[in-house]
Every structure is written in structure tokens, then in C-alpha cells.
N, CA, C, O and CB atoms as a CASP TS submission, in Angstrom:
PFRMAT TS
TARGET T0000
AUTHOR 0000-0000-0000
METHOD Language model
MODEL 1
PARENT N/A
ATOM      1  N   UNK     1      99.094  78.953 122.606  1.00  0.00           N
ATOM      2  CA  UNK     1      98.599  79.738 121.493  1.00  0.00           C
ATOM      3  C   UNK     1      97.876  78.802 120.521  1.00  0.00           C
ATOM      4  O   UNK     1      98.423  77.773 120.124  1.00  0.00           O
ATOM      5  CB  UNK     1      99.760  80.501 120.787  1.00  0.00           C
ATOM      6  N   UNK     2      96.655  79.159 120.142  1.00  0.00           N
ATOM      7  CA  UNK     2      95.850  78.339 119.235  1.00  0.00           C
ATOM      8  C   UNK     2      96.182  78.677 117.786  1.00  0.00           C
ATOM      9  O   UNK     2      96.294  79.847 117.421  1.00  0.00           O
ATOM     10  CB  UNK     2      94.343  78.545 119.503  1.00  0.00           C
ATOM     11  N   UNK     3      96.335  77.654 116.975  1.00  0.00           N
ATOM     12  CA  UNK     3      96.629  77.860 115.553  1.00  0.00           C
ATOM     13  C   UNK     3      95.425  77.566 114.668  1.00  0.00           C
ATOM     14  O   UNK     3      95.461  77.814 113.462  1.00  0.00           O
ATOM     15  CB  UNK     3      97.795  76.986 115.129  1.00  0.00           C
ATOM     16  N   UNK     4      94.353  77.036 115.268  1.00  0.00           N
ATOM     17  CA  UNK     4      93.167  76.664 114.507  1.00  0.00           C
ATOM     18  C   UNK     4      91.917  77.241 115.163  1.00  0.00           C
ATOM     19  O   UNK     4      91.751  77.158 116.380  1.00  0.00           O
ATOM     20  CB  UNK     4      93.055  75.133 114.388  1.00  0.00           C
ATOM     21  N   UNK     5      91.049  77.820 114.354  1.00  0.00           N
ATOM     22  CA  UNK     5      89.723  78.250 114.790  1.00  0.00           C
ATOM     23  C   UNK     5      88.775  77.138 114.380  1.00  0.00           C
ATOM     24  O   UNK     5      88.669  76.816 113.197  1.00  0.00           O
ATOM     25  CB  UNK     5      89.303  79.653 114.162  1.00  0.00           C
ATOM     26  N   UNK     6      88.084  76.547 115.348  1.00  0.00           N
ATOM     27  CA  UNK     6      87.245  75.377 115.083  1.00  0.00           C
ATOM     28  C   UNK     6      85.762  75.732 115.067  1.00  0.00           C
ATOM     29  O   UNK     6      85.273  76.487 115.907  1.00  0.00           O
ATOM     30  CB  UNK     6      87.505  74.298 116.126  1.00  0.00           C
ATOM     31  N   UNK     7      85.061  75.163 114.084  1.00  0.00           N
ATOM     32  CA  UNK     7      83.608  75.315 113.984  1.00  0.00           C
ATOM     33  C   UNK     7      82.966  73.948 113.820  1.00  0.00           C
ATOM     34  O   UNK     7      83.480  73.088 113.105  1.00  0.00           O
ATOM     35  CB  UNK     7      83.225  76.241 112.803  1.00  0.00           C
ATOM     36  N   UNK     8      81.847  73.760 114.483  1.00  0.00           N
ATOM     37  CA  UNK     8      81.010  72.588 114.286  1.00  0.00           C
ATOM     38  C   UNK     8      79.825  73.025 113.432  1.00  0.00           C
ATOM     39  O   UNK     8      79.186  74.037 113.722  1.00  0.00           O
ATOM     40  CB  UNK     8      80.542  71.967 115.658  1.00  0.00           C
ATOM     41  N   UNK     9      79.531  72.264 112.381  1.00  0.00           N
ATOM     42  CA  UNK     9      78.477  72.638 111.446  1.00  0.00           C
ATOM     43  C   UNK     9      77.351  71.621 111.518  1.00  0.00           C
ATOM     44  O   UNK     9      77.571  70.410 111.501  1.00  0.00           O
ATOM     45  CB  UNK     9      79.026  72.744 110.005  1.00  0.00           C
ATOM     46  N   UNK    10      76.142  72.152 111.600  1.00  0.00           N
ATOM     47  CA  UNK    10      74.934  71.339 111.602  1.00  0.00           C
ATOM     48  C   UNK    10      74.013  71.833 110.494  1.00  0.00           C
ATOM     49  O   UNK    10      74.051  73.006 110.124  1.00  0.00           O
ATOM     50  CB  UNK    10      74.221  71.391 112.986  1.00  0.00           C
ATOM     51  N   UNK    11      73.191  70.940 109.971  1.00  0.00           N
ATOM     52  CA  UNK    11      72.173  71.340 109.014  1.00  0.00           C
ATOM     53  C   UNK    11      70.827  70.942 109.592  1.00  0.00           C
ATOM     54  O   UNK    11      70.623  69.792 109.980  1.00  0.00           O
ATOM     55  CB  UNK    11      72.410  70.690 107.608  1.00  0.00           C
ATOM     56  N   UNK    12      69.912  71.896 109.646  1.00  0.00           N
ATOM     57  CA  UNK    12      68.581  71.635 110.178  1.00  0.00           C
ATOM     58  C   UNK    12      67.582  72.478 109.408  1.00  0.00           C
ATOM     59  O   UNK    12      67.746  73.693 109.298  1.00  0.00           O
ATOM     60  CB  UNK    12      68.511  71.937 111.702  1.00  0.00           C
ATOM     61  N   UNK    13      66.556  71.850 108.878  1.00  0.00           N
ATOM     62  CA  UNK    13      65.512  72.548 108.119  1.00  0.00           C
ATOM     63  C   UNK    13      66.084  73.391 106.991  1.00  0.00           C
ATOM     64  O   UNK    13      65.602  74.495 106.740  1.00  0.00           O
ATOM     65  CB  UNK    13      64.695  73.429 109.044  1.00  0.00           C
ATOM     66  N   UNK    14      67.112  72.883 106.301  1.00  0.00           N
ATOM     67  CA  UNK    14      67.676  73.575 105.151  1.00  0.00           C
ATOM     68  C   UNK    14      68.614  74.722 105.483  1.00  0.00           C
ATOM     69  O   UNK    14      69.072  75.424 104.581  1.00  0.00           O
ATOM     70  CB  UNK    14      66.586  74.086 104.319  1.00  0.00           C
ATOM     71  N   UNK    15      68.906  74.925 106.759  1.00  0.00           N
ATOM     72  CA  UNK    15      69.820  75.995 107.181  1.00  0.00           C
ATOM     73  C   UNK    15      71.075  75.357 107.762  1.00  0.00           C
ATOM     74  O   UNK    15      70.998  74.455 108.596  1.00  0.00           O
ATOM     75  CB  UNK    15      69.141  76.948 108.229  1.00  0.00           C
ATOM     76  N   UNK    16      72.226  75.835 107.312  1.00  0.00           N
ATOM     77  CA  UNK    16      73.506  75.401 107.862  1.00  0.00           C
ATOM     78  C   UNK    16      73.912  76.375 108.964  1.00  0.00           C
ATOM     79  O   UNK    16      73.864  77.591 108.779  1.00  0.00           O
ATOM     80  CB  UNK    16      74.604  75.320 106.750  1.00  0.00           C
ATOM     81  N   UNK    17      74.312  75.832 110.108  1.00  0.00           N
ATOM     82  CA  UNK    17      74.740  76.655 111.234  1.00  0.00           C
ATOM     83  C   UNK    17      76.149  76.255 111.649  1.00  0.00           C
ATOM     84  O   UNK    17      76.445  75.071 111.808  1.00  0.00           O
ATOM     85  CB  UNK    17      73.759  76.519 112.425  1.00  0.00           C
ATOM     86  N   UNK    18      77.012  77.247 111.821  1.00  0.00           N
ATOM     87  CA  UNK    18      78.376  77.027 112.295  1.00  0.00           C
ATOM     88  C   UNK    18      78.494  77.616 113.695  1.00  0.00           C
ATOM     89  O   UNK    18      78.215  78.794 113.914  1.00  0.00           O
ATOM     90  CB  UNK    18      79.428  77.664 111.324  1.00  0.00           C
ATOM     91  N   UNK    19      78.909  76.781 114.629  1.00  0.00           N
ATOM     92  CA  UNK    19      79.063  77.189 116.023  1.00  0.00           C
ATOM     93  C   UNK    19      80.534  77.075 116.398  1.00  0.00           C
ATOM     94  O   UNK    19      81.108  75.987 116.344  1.00  0.00           O
ATOM     95  CB  UNK    19      78.173  76.323 116.972  1.00  0.00           C
ATOM     96  N   UNK    20      81.141  78.186 116.775  1.00  0.00           N
ATOM     97  CA  UNK    20      82.556  78.189 117.130  1.00  0.00           C
ATOM     98  C   UNK    20      82.818  77.345 118.358  1.00  0.00           C
ATOM     99  O   UNK    20      82.190  77.535 119.399  1.00  0.00           O
ATOM    100  CB  UNK    20      83.040  79.604 117.365  1.00  0.00           C
ATOM    101  N   UNK    21      83.759  76.400 118.234  1.00  0.00           N
ATOM    102  CA  UNK    21      84.116  75.542 119.361  1.00  0.00           C
ATOM    103  C   UNK    21      85.096  76.234 120.302  1.00  0.00           C
ATOM    104  O   UNK    21      85.091  75.979 121.506  1.00  0.00           O
ATOM    105  CB  UNK    21      84.715  74.233 118.858  1.00  0.00           C
ATOM    106  N   UNK    22      85.939  77.113 119.752  1.00  0.00           N
ATOM    107  CA  UNK    22      86.917  77.797 120.598  1.00  0.00           C
ATOM    108  C   UNK    22      86.909  79.317 120.385  1.00  0.00           C
ATOM    109  O   UNK    22      87.853  80.017 120.749  1.00  0.00           O
ATOM    110  CB  UNK    22      88.310  77.247 120.324  1.00  0.00           C
ATOM    111  N   UNK    23      85.823  79.800 119.789  1.00  0.00           N
ATOM    112  CA  UNK    23      85.580  81.238 119.640  1.00  0.00           C
ATOM    113  C   UNK    23      84.093  81.494 119.864  1.00  0.00           C
ATOM    114  O   UNK    23      83.273  80.627 119.562  1.00  0.00           O
ATOM    115  CB  UNK    23      86.036  81.756 118.225  1.00  0.00           C
ATOM    116  N   UNK    24      83.729  82.662 120.385  1.00  0.00           N
ATOM    117  CA  UNK    24      82.313  82.951 120.616  1.00  0.00           C
ATOM    118  C   UNK    24      81.634  83.468 119.335  1.00  0.00           C
ATOM    119  O   UNK    24      81.180  84.611 119.279  1.00  0.00           O
ATOM    120  CB  UNK    24      82.162  83.983 121.752  1.00  0.00           C
ATOM    121  N   UNK    25      81.574  82.613 118.320  1.00  0.00           N
ATOM    122  CA  UNK    25      81.016  82.989 117.026  1.00  0.00           C
ATOM    123  C   UNK    25      79.983  81.951 116.614  1.00  0.00           C
ATOM    124  O   UNK    25      80.230  80.749 116.704  1.00  0.00           O
ATOM    125  CB  UNK    25      82.130  83.119 115.950  1.00  0.00           C
ATOM    126  N   UNK    26      78.830  82.421 116.164  1.00  0.00           N
ATOM    127  CA  UNK    26      77.805  81.572 115.561  1.00  0.00           C
ATOM    128  C   UNK    26      77.328  82.281 114.309  1.00  0.00           C
ATOM    129  O   UNK    26      77.065  83.483 114.335  1.00  0.00           O
ATOM    130  CB  UNK    26      76.612  81.287 116.554  1.00  0.00           C
ATOM    131  N   UNK    27      77.214  81.538 113.205  1.00  0.00           N
ATOM    132  CA  UNK    27      76.719  82.120 111.964  1.00  0.00           C
ATOM    133  C   UNK    27      75.961  81.047 111.204  1.00  0.00           C
ATOM    134  O   UNK    27      76.059  79.863 111.524  1.00  0.00           O
ATOM    135  CB  UNK    27      77.881  82.702 111.105  1.00  0.00           C
ATOM    136  N   UNK    28      75.202  81.466 110.190  1.00  0.00           N
ATOM    137  CA  UNK    28      74.426  80.503 109.427  1.00  0.00           C
ATOM    138  C   UNK    28      74.376  80.894 107.962  1.00  0.00           C
ATOM    139  O   UNK    28      74.755  82.002 107.583  1.00  0.00           O
ATOM    140  CB  UNK    28      73.017  80.385 109.991  1.00  0.00           C
ATOM    141  N   UNK    29      73.899  79.955 107.137  1.00  0.00           N
ATOM    142  CA  UNK    29      73.752  80.213 105.714  1.00  0.00           C
ATOM    143  C   UNK    29      72.750  79.258 105.107  1.00  0.00           C
ATOM    144  O   UNK    29      72.537  78.161 105.622  1.00  0.00           O
ATOM    145  CB  UNK    29      75.092  80.096 105.001  1.00  0.00           C
ATOM    146  N   UNK    30      72.133  79.673 104.013  1.00  0.00           N
ATOM    147  CA  UNK    30      71.155  78.851 103.327  1.00  0.00           C
ATOM    148  C   UNK    30      71.782  77.737 102.512  1.00  0.00           C
ATOM    149  O   UNK    30      71.133  76.731 102.222  1.00  0.00           O
ATOM    150  CB  UNK    30      70.317  79.702 102.443  1.00  0.00           C
ATOM    151  N   UNK    31      73.050  77.915 102.141  1.00  0.00           N
ATOM    152  CA  UNK    31      73.805  76.885 101.431  1.00  0.00           C
ATOM    153  C   UNK    31      75.144  76.728 102.132  1.00  0.00           C
ATOM    154  O   UNK    31      75.562  77.588 102.907  1.00  0.00           O
ATOM    155  CB  UNK    31      73.996  77.247  99.915  1.00  0.00           C
ATOM    156  N   UNK    32      75.811  75.609 101.846  1.00  0.00           N
ATOM    157  CA  UNK    32      77.122  75.395 102.450  1.00  0.00           C
ATOM    158  C   UNK    32      78.113  76.458 101.979  1.00  0.00           C
ATOM    159  O   UNK    32      78.949  76.918 102.757  1.00  0.00           O
ATOM    160  CB  UNK    32      77.645  73.990 102.112  1.00  0.00           C
ATOM    161  N   UNK    33      78.021  76.846 100.706  1.00  0.00           N
ATOM    162  CA  UNK    33      78.918  77.878 100.170  1.00  0.00           C
ATOM    163  C   UNK    33      78.684  79.226 100.862  1.00  0.00           C
ATOM    164  O   UNK    33      79.633  79.942 101.180  1.00  0.00           O
ATOM    165  CB  UNK    33      78.717  78.023  98.646  1.00  0.00           C
ATOM    166  N   UNK    34      77.418  79.561 101.088  1.00  0.00           N
ATOM    167  CA  UNK    34      77.097  80.799 101.805  1.00  0.00           C
ATOM    168  C   UNK    34      77.624  80.743 103.231  1.00  0.00           C
ATOM    169  O   UNK    34      78.136  81.734 103.750  1.00  0.00           O
ATOM    170  CB  UNK    34      75.579  81.046 101.810  1.00  0.00           C
ATOM    171  N   UNK    35      77.497  79.586 103.859  1.00  0.00           N
ATOM    172  CA  UNK    35      78.007  79.427 105.215  1.00  0.00           C
ATOM    173  C   UNK    35      79.511  79.638 105.266  1.00  0.00           C
ATOM    174  O   UNK    35      80.015  80.298 106.175  1.00  0.00           O
ATOM    175  CB  UNK    35      77.654  78.047 105.756  1.00  0.00           C
ATOM    176  N   UNK    36      80.234  79.084 104.299  1.00  0.00           N
ATOM    177  CA  UNK    36      81.687  79.266 104.259  1.00  0.00           C
ATOM    178  C   UNK    36      82.042  80.749 104.214  1.00  0.00           C
ATOM    179  O   UNK    36      82.917  81.209 104.947  1.00  0.00           O
ATOM    180  CB  UNK    36      82.290  78.538 103.042  1.00  0.00           C
ATOM    181  N   UNK    37      81.363  81.485 103.358  1.00  0.00           N
ATOM    182  CA  UNK    37      81.628  82.928 103.249  1.00  0.00           C
ATOM    183  C   UNK    37      81.283  83.643 104.555  1.00  0.00           C
ATOM    184  O   UNK    37      82.012  84.532 104.993  1.00  0.00           O
ATOM    185  CB  UNK    37      80.822  83.541 102.080  1.00  0.00           C
ATOM    186  N   UNK    38      80.173  83.252 105.170  1.00  0.00           N
ATOM    187  CA  UNK    38      79.772  83.873 106.436  1.00  0.00           C
ATOM    188  C   UNK    38      80.770  83.567 107.551  1.00  0.00           C
ATOM    189  O   UNK    38      81.023  84.412 108.409  1.00  0.00           O
ATOM    190  CB  UNK    38      78.375  83.394 106.843  1.00  0.00           C
ATOM    191  N   UNK    39      81.337  82.361 107.539  1.00  0.00           N
ATOM    192  CA  UNK    39      82.369  82.032 108.542  1.00  0.00           C
ATOM    193  C   UNK    39      83.572  82.943 108.351  1.00  0.00           C
ATOM    194  O   UNK    39      84.083  83.508 109.318  1.00  0.00           O
ATOM    195  CB  UNK    39      82.801  80.534 108.437  1.00  0.00           C
ATOM    196  N   UNK    40      84.026  83.088 107.113  1.00  0.00           N
ATOM    197  CA  UNK    40      85.179  83.979 106.854  1.00  0.00           C
ATOM    198  C   UNK    40      84.882  85.410 107.320  1.00  0.00           C
ATOM    199  O   UNK    40      85.717  86.050 107.959  1.00  0.00           O
ATOM    200  CB  UNK    40      85.537  83.979 105.340  1.00  0.00           C
ATOM    201  N   UNK    41      83.683  85.897 106.990  1.00  0.00           N
ATOM    202  CA  UNK    41      83.317  87.269 107.367  1.00  0.00           C
ATOM    203  C   UNK    41      83.247  87.454 108.880  1.00  0.00           C
ATOM    204  O   UNK    41      83.745  88.448 109.410  1.00  0.00           O
ATOM    205  CB  UNK    41      81.976  87.641 106.746  1.00  0.00           C
ATOM    206  N   UNK    42      82.630  86.497 109.577  1.00  0.00           N
ATOM    207  CA  UNK    42      82.495  86.649 111.028  1.00  0.00           C
ATOM    208  C   UNK    42      83.831  86.510 111.748  1.00  0.00           C
ATOM    209  O   UNK    42      84.063  87.167 112.764  1.00  0.00           O
ATOM    210  CB  UNK    42      81.515  85.624 111.570  1.00  0.00           C
ATOM    211  N   UNK    43      84.707  85.660 111.227  1.00  0.00           N
ATOM    212  CA  UNK    43      86.049  85.547 111.820  1.00  0.00           C
ATOM    213  C   UNK    43      86.800  86.865 111.624  1.00  0.00           C
ATOM    214  O   UNK    43      87.467  87.344 112.542  1.00  0.00           O
ATOM    215  CB  UNK    43      86.847  84.357 111.183  1.00  0.00           C
ATOM    216  N   UNK    44      86.692  87.447 110.435  1.00  0.00           N
ATOM    217  CA  UNK    44      87.345  88.740 110.177  1.00  0.00           C
ATOM    218  C   UNK    44      86.800  89.806 111.124  1.00  0.00           C
ATOM    219  O   UNK    44      87.565  90.615 111.650  1.00  0.00           O
ATOM    220  CB  UNK    44      87.136  89.177 108.702  1.00  0.00           C
ATOM    221  N   UNK    45      85.490  89.817 111.347  1.00  0.00           N
ATOM    222  CA  UNK    45      84.891  90.787 112.274  1.00  0.00           C
ATOM    223  C   UNK    45      85.344  90.537 113.707  1.00  0.00           C
ATOM    224  O   UNK    45      85.571  91.483 114.461  1.00  0.00           O
ATOM    225  CB  UNK    45      83.362  90.729 112.196  1.00  0.00           C
ATOM    226  N   UNK    46      85.477  89.267 114.087  1.00  0.00           N
ATOM    227  CA  UNK    46      85.909  88.923 115.443  1.00  0.00           C
ATOM    228  C   UNK    46      87.300  89.483 115.734  1.00  0.00           C
ATOM    229  O   UNK    46      87.558  89.985 116.828  1.00  0.00           O
ATOM    230  CB  UNK    46      85.904  87.399 115.636  1.00  0.00           C
ATOM    231  N   UNK    47      88.196  89.393 114.744  1.00  0.00           N
ATOM    232  CA  UNK    47      89.567  89.879 114.933  1.00  0.00           C
ATOM    233  C   UNK    47      89.744  91.345 114.562  1.00  0.00           C
ATOM    234  O   UNK    47      90.811  91.911 114.801  1.00  0.00           O
ATOM    235  CB  UNK    47      90.515  89.046 114.121  1.00  0.00           C
ATOM    236  N   UNK    48      88.735  91.965 113.988  1.00  0.00           N
ATOM    237  CA  UNK    48      88.860  93.351 113.517  1.00  0.00           C
ATOM    238  C   UNK    48      89.317  94.276 114.640  1.00  0.00           C
ATOM    239  O   UNK    48      88.709  94.341 115.708  1.00  0.00           O
ATOM    240  CB  UNK    48      87.523  93.846 112.944  1.00  0.00           C
ATOM    241  N   UNK    49      90.382  94.971 114.369  1.00  0.00           N
ATOM    242  CA  UNK    49      90.908  95.926 115.336  1.00  0.00           C
ATOM    243  C   UNK    49      91.758  95.303 116.427  1.00  0.00           C
ATOM    244  O   UNK    49      92.337  96.023 117.241  1.00  0.00           O
ATOM    245  CB  UNK    49      89.789  96.661 115.959  1.00  0.00           C
ATOM    246  N   UNK    50      91.845  93.970 116.462  1.00  0.00           N
ATOM    247  CA  UNK    50      92.645  93.275 117.468  1.00  0.00           C
ATOM    248  C   UNK    50      93.711  92.434 116.788  1.00  0.00           C
ATOM    249  O   UNK    50      93.531  91.970 115.662  1.00  0.00           O
ATOM    250  CB  UNK    50      91.755  92.394 118.368  1.00  0.00           C
ATOM    251  N   UNK    51      94.793  92.249 117.469  1.00  0.00           N
ATOM    252  CA  UNK    51      95.839  91.341 117.010  1.00  0.00           C
ATOM    253  C   UNK    51      95.416  89.941 117.442  1.00  0.00           C
ATOM    254  O   UNK    51      95.142  89.739 118.625  1.00  0.00           O
ATOM    255  CB  UNK    51      97.264  91.732 117.591  1.00  0.00           C
ATOM    256  N   UNK    52      95.352  88.961 116.530  1.00  0.00           N
ATOM    257  CA  UNK    52      94.960  87.600 116.934  1.00  0.00           C
ATOM    258  C   UNK    52      95.786  87.073 118.113  1.00  0.00           C
ATOM    259  O   UNK    52      95.272  86.322 118.941  1.00  0.00           O
ATOM    260  CB  UNK    52      95.101  86.649 115.750  1.00  0.00           C
ATOM    261  N   UNK    53      97.043  87.457 118.190  1.00  0.00           N
ATOM    262  CA  UNK    53      97.913  87.002 119.274  1.00  0.00           C
ATOM    263  C   UNK    53      97.367  87.480 120.626  1.00  0.00           C
ATOM    264  O   UNK    53      97.449  86.752 121.616  1.00  0.00           O
ATOM    265  CB  UNK    53      99.362  87.514 119.061  1.00  0.00           C
ATOM    266  N   UNK    54      96.818  88.683 120.674  1.00  0.00           N
ATOM    267  CA  UNK    54      96.276  89.204 121.925  1.00  0.00           C
ATOM    268  C   UNK    54      95.032  88.434 122.371  1.00  0.00           C
ATOM    269  O   UNK    54      94.641  88.504 123.536  1.00  0.00           O
ATOM    270  CB  UNK    54      95.944  90.684 121.774  1.00  0.00           C
ATOM    271  N   UNK    55      94.405  87.692 121.435  1.00  0.00           N
ATOM    272  CA  UNK    55      93.236  86.881 121.754  1.00  0.00           C
ATOM    273  C   UNK    55      93.581  85.398 121.908  1.00  0.00           C
ATOM    274  O   UNK    55      92.692  84.551 121.995  1.00  0.00           O
ATOM    275  CB  UNK    55      92.184  87.053 120.680  1.00  0.00           C
ATOM    276  N   UNK    56      94.899  85.094 121.940  1.00  0.00           N
ATOM    277  CA  UNK    56      95.344  83.733 122.174  1.00  0.00           C
ATOM    278  C   UNK    56      95.510  82.879 120.929  1.00  0.00           C
ATOM    279  O   UNK    56      95.630  81.658 121.028  1.00  0.00           O
ATOM    280  CB  UNK    56      94.404  83.075 123.070  1.00  0.00           C
ATOM    281  N   UNK    57      95.519  83.513 119.746  1.00  0.00           N
ATOM    282  CA  UNK    57      95.671  82.787 118.492  1.00  0.00           C
ATOM    283  C   UNK    57      96.995  83.137 117.823  1.00  0.00           C
ATOM    284  O   UNK    57      97.613  84.160 118.115  1.00  0.00           O
ATOM    285  CB  UNK    57      94.502  83.095 117.550  1.00  0.00           C
ATOM    286  N   UNK    58      97.408  82.258 116.919  1.00  0.00           N
ATOM    287  CA  UNK    58      98.585  82.541 116.101  1.00  0.00           C
ATOM    288  C   UNK    58      98.273  83.728 115.195  1.00  0.00           C
ATOM    289  O   UNK    58      97.111  84.095 115.023  1.00  0.00           O
ATOM    290  CB  UNK    58      99.007  81.291 115.262  1.00  0.00           C
ATOM    291  N   UNK    59      99.297  84.316 114.626  1.00  0.00           N
ATOM    292  CA  UNK    59      99.132  85.491 113.763  1.00  0.00           C
ATOM    293  C   UNK    59      98.149  85.234 112.611  1.00  0.00           C
ATOM    294  O   UNK    59      97.336  86.099 112.287  1.00  0.00           O
ATOM    295  CB  UNK    59     100.488  85.914 113.199  1.00  0.00           C
ATOM    296  N   UNK    60      98.224  84.046 111.994  1.00  0.00           N
ATOM    297  CA  UNK    60      97.346  83.680 110.875  1.00  0.00           C
ATOM    298  C   UNK    60      96.732  82.297 111.141  1.00  0.00           C
ATOM    299  O   UNK    60      97.173  81.313 110.548  1.00  0.00           O
ATOM    300  CB  UNK    60      98.138  83.684 109.518  1.00  0.00           C
ATOM    301  N   UNK    61      95.715  82.203 112.029  1.00  0.00           N
ATOM    302  CA  UNK    61      95.150  80.893 112.348  1.00  0.00           C
ATOM    303  C   UNK    61      94.354  80.315 111.172  1.00  0.00           C
ATOM    304  O   UNK    61      93.785  81.053 110.367  1.00  0.00           O
ATOM    305  CB  UNK    61      94.254  80.998 113.581  1.00  0.00           C
ATOM    306  N   UNK    62      94.326  79.001 111.091  1.00  0.00           N
ATOM    307  CA  UNK    62      93.527  78.297 110.087  1.00  0.00           C
ATOM    308  C   UNK    62      92.114  78.115 110.623  1.00  0.00           C
ATOM    309  O   UNK    62      91.883  78.178 111.831  1.00  0.00           O
ATOM    310  CB  UNK    62      94.162  76.918 109.722  1.00  0.00           C
ATOM    311  N   UNK    63      91.172  77.890 109.711  1.00  0.00           N
ATOM    312  CA  UNK    63      89.794  77.615 110.095  1.00  0.00           C
ATOM    313  C   UNK    63      89.499  76.153 109.771  1.00  0.00           C
ATOM    314  O   UNK    63      89.705  75.705 108.643  1.00  0.00           O
ATOM    315  CB  UNK    63      88.791  78.575 109.362  1.00  0.00           C
ATOM    316  N   UNK    64      89.019  75.418 110.762  1.00  0.00           N
ATOM    317  CA  UNK    64      88.673  74.010 110.607  1.00  0.00           C
ATOM    318  C   UNK    64      87.191  73.847 110.884  1.00  0.00           C
ATOM    319  O   UNK    64      86.692  74.338 111.897  1.00  0.00           O
ATOM    320  CB  UNK    64      89.520  73.109 111.552  1.00  0.00           C
ATOM    321  N   UNK    65      86.470  73.153 109.985  1.00  0.00           N
ATOM    322  CA  UNK    65      85.053  72.899 110.201  1.00  0.00           C
ATOM    323  C   UNK    65      84.804  71.403 110.308  1.00  0.00           C
ATOM    324  O   UNK    65      85.397  70.609 109.578  1.00  0.00           O
ATOM    325  CB  UNK    65      84.210  73.505 109.067  1.00  0.00           C
ATOM    326  N   UNK    66      83.925  71.031 111.225  1.00  0.00           N
ATOM    327  CA  UNK    66      83.463  69.654 111.394  1.00  0.00           C
ATOM    328  C   UNK    66      81.990  69.637 111.051  1.00  0.00           C
ATOM    329  O   UNK    66      81.203  70.404 111.606  1.00  0.00           O
ATOM    330  CB  UNK    66      83.721  69.120 112.854  1.00  0.00           C
ATOM    331  N   UNK    67      81.617  68.757 110.132  1.00  0.00           N
ATOM    332  CA  UNK    67      80.232  68.681 109.694  1.00  0.00           C
ATOM    333  C   UNK    67      79.585  67.439 110.277  1.00  0.00           C
ATOM    334  O   UNK    67      80.031  66.323 110.010  1.00  0.00           O
ATOM    335  CB  UNK    67      80.138  68.673 108.156  1.00  0.00           C
ATOM    336  N   UNK    68      78.526  67.622 111.081  1.00  0.00           N
ATOM    337  CA  UNK    68      77.785  66.503 111.658  1.00  0.00           C
ATOM    338  C   UNK    68      76.830  65.938 110.624  1.00  0.00           C
ATOM    339  O   UNK    68      76.053  66.679 110.022  1.00  0.00           O
ATOM    340  CB  UNK    68      77.015  66.942 112.924  1.00  0.00           C
ATOM    341  N   UNK    69      76.881  64.635 110.414  1.00  0.00           N
ATOM    342  CA  UNK    69      75.939  63.959 109.532  1.00  0.00           C
ATOM    343  C   UNK    69      74.898  63.302 110.421  1.00  0.00           C
ATOM    344  O   UNK    69      75.230  62.457 111.252  1.00  0.00           O
ATOM    345  CB  UNK    69      76.655  62.907 108.601  1.00  0.00           C
ATOM    346  N   UNK    70      73.645  63.683 110.249  1.00  0.00           N
ATOM    347  CA  UNK    70      72.596  63.144 111.100  1.00  0.00           C
ATOM    348  C   UNK    70      72.307  61.689 110.742  1.00  0.00           C
ATOM    349  O   UNK    70      72.475  61.296 109.588  1.00  0.00           O
ATOM    350  CB  UNK    70      71.323  63.987 110.978  1.00  0.00           C
ATOM    351  N   UNK    71      71.878  60.891 111.705  1.00  0.00           N
ATOM    352  CA  UNK    71      71.627  59.469 111.464  1.00  0.00           C
ATOM    353  C   UNK    71      70.738  59.157 110.255  1.00  0.00           C
ATOM    354  O   UNK    71      71.043  58.200 109.544  1.00  0.00           O
ATOM    355  CB  UNK    71      71.006  58.882 112.672  1.00  0.00           C
ATOM    356  N   UNK    72      69.666  59.894 109.976  1.00  0.00           N
ATOM    357  CA  UNK    72      68.842  59.538 108.807  1.00  0.00           C
ATOM    358  C   UNK    72      69.607  59.572 107.480  1.00  0.00           C
ATOM    359  O   UNK    72      69.208  58.904 106.526  1.00  0.00           O
ATOM    360  CB  UNK    72      67.661  60.476 108.718  1.00  0.00           C
ATOM    361  N   UNK    73      70.688  60.331 107.406  1.00  0.00           N
ATOM    362  CA  UNK    73      71.435  60.421 106.156  1.00  0.00           C
ATOM    363  C   UNK    73      72.284  59.190 105.886  1.00  0.00           C
ATOM    364  O   UNK    73      72.592  58.895 104.732  1.00  0.00           O
ATOM    365  CB  UNK    73      72.311  61.640 106.171  1.00  0.00           C
ATOM    366  N   UNK    74      72.668  58.467 106.932  1.00  0.00           N
ATOM    367  CA  UNK    74      73.518  57.304 106.717  1.00  0.00           C
ATOM    368  C   UNK    74      72.905  56.010 107.261  1.00  0.00           C
ATOM    369  O   UNK    74      73.525  54.950 107.170  1.00  0.00           O
ATOM    370  CB  UNK    74      74.864  57.535 107.356  1.00  0.00           C
ATOM    371  N   UNK    75      71.709  56.083 107.820  1.00  0.00           N
ATOM    372  CA  UNK    75      71.062  54.904 108.393  1.00  0.00           C
ATOM    373  C   UNK    75      70.855  53.832 107.331  1.00  0.00           C
ATOM    374  O   UNK    75      70.435  54.127 106.212  1.00  0.00           O
ATOM    375  CB  UNK    75      69.719  55.283 109.032  1.00  0.00           C
ATOM    376  N   UNK    76      71.148  52.607 107.684  1.00  0.00           N
ATOM    377  CA  UNK    76      70.931  51.492 106.791  1.00  0.00           C
ATOM    378  C   UNK    76      72.066  51.226 105.821  1.00  0.00           C
ATOM    379  O   UNK    76      72.005  50.268 105.051  1.00  0.00           O
ATOM    380  CB  UNK    76      69.702  51.715 106.037  1.00  0.00           C
ATOM    381  N   UNK    77      73.087  52.042 105.841  1.00  0.00           N
ATOM    382  CA  UNK    77      74.241  51.837 104.955  1.00  0.00           C
ATOM    383  C   UNK    77      75.321  51.076 105.717  1.00  0.00           C
ATOM    384  O   UNK    77      75.617  51.368 106.876  1.00  0.00           O
ATOM    385  CB  UNK    77      74.797  53.202 104.423  1.00  0.00           C
ATOM    386  N   UNK    78      75.888  50.115 105.047  1.00  0.00           N
ATOM    387  CA  UNK    78      76.934  49.314 105.692  1.00  0.00           C
ATOM    388  C   UNK    78      78.287  49.893 105.458  1.00  0.00           C
ATOM    389  O   UNK    78      79.283  49.345 105.930  1.00  0.00           O
ATOM    390  CB  UNK    78      76.905  47.895 105.200  1.00  0.00           C
TER
END
């Protein structure tokens, strides 16, 4: 049983995209704050009408996000 819903977050051309690592969910937002809200909304829609346990998750799974930092943002820093 999974206790965490995982998302990988990328930023490209000013758009933040969250891609579910262990759920079939993809969402985006113009700001990181908008993306956070969209992740909550899409997760709620994913479980709507279903018991999370029936989909292999704990009753109240946590959401974990991983944010990729592209090389140009940290290049040259020691």
C-alpha cells in the first residue's frame, strides 16, 4: 500500500509541470503556487468516487513533489 503520491516538477518556458511518478496525473501552472493548487485539485479528482485503498493507496496519502533544477540555474556555482 502506497502512503505517498509522488510528482516530479519541471519548469520550462515559464510553465511549471507536475508529472505523477506513481499516479497517471499530469498538471501545470503558470506559477509554483498555482501548480500546488492544481496538484491538490487533480489528486482530489483522481480519487473522486473511489476509496484510495481500492487504488492501492493509504486512506490519507501524502503528496511529495520533487523539483528539477536545470543546469543553467546552478552552473558555475561551487
